[in-house]
C-alpha positions, 0 to 999 in steps of 0.5 A: 713459760715452758714450751711443752714436751720437746719429744712429744711430737716424736713420740706421737709420730712413733706411736702413730706409725707403729711397726716402724712405719715405712721401715717395715709395713706399719704404713701399709697396715695403717692405710688399711686401718684408716681406709677400710676401718680394719682392726690392727690384727685384720689389717696385718693379715691383709697386708701380709697376704697381699705381700705374700709373707707371714704376719711376723715378717711384716714387722721385720725391717730387714725382710720388709726392706727387701720386699719394698725394694722388690715390689717397688713400694718405696723405702726410707733411704733413696735407692737409685731405680726404686720408686719414691713419692707418688710413684710408690703410692701408685704401687701401694694403692694397686697392691692393697686395692685402696684409694689414695687421695693424692694418687686420685688427684694425680690421675685426674690431673693427667686425664685433664692434660696437665 
């Protein structure tokens, strides 16, 4: 009895995140595709415009590492003083002008006094 493809999940994640995920702007582009139903080219243009860079630069991990740190949007590796987790999601939601469920849940808990 086989256990399936041991690399199947890694390949699926790689394809789903595309553009390097949080190493570049793949996560931001994917959010626009999912939240607004944008085609990939339109999502890339939107994200690039919001970041103030070219569409080519959003897939460059070196450029995006600097931008993510400067704009406090979270990074793969923890850097002292740089946003991570829900803090980064708050900034991403504001930057892209989108709703993120975990951010909304957190806001509700704060307003309820938790």
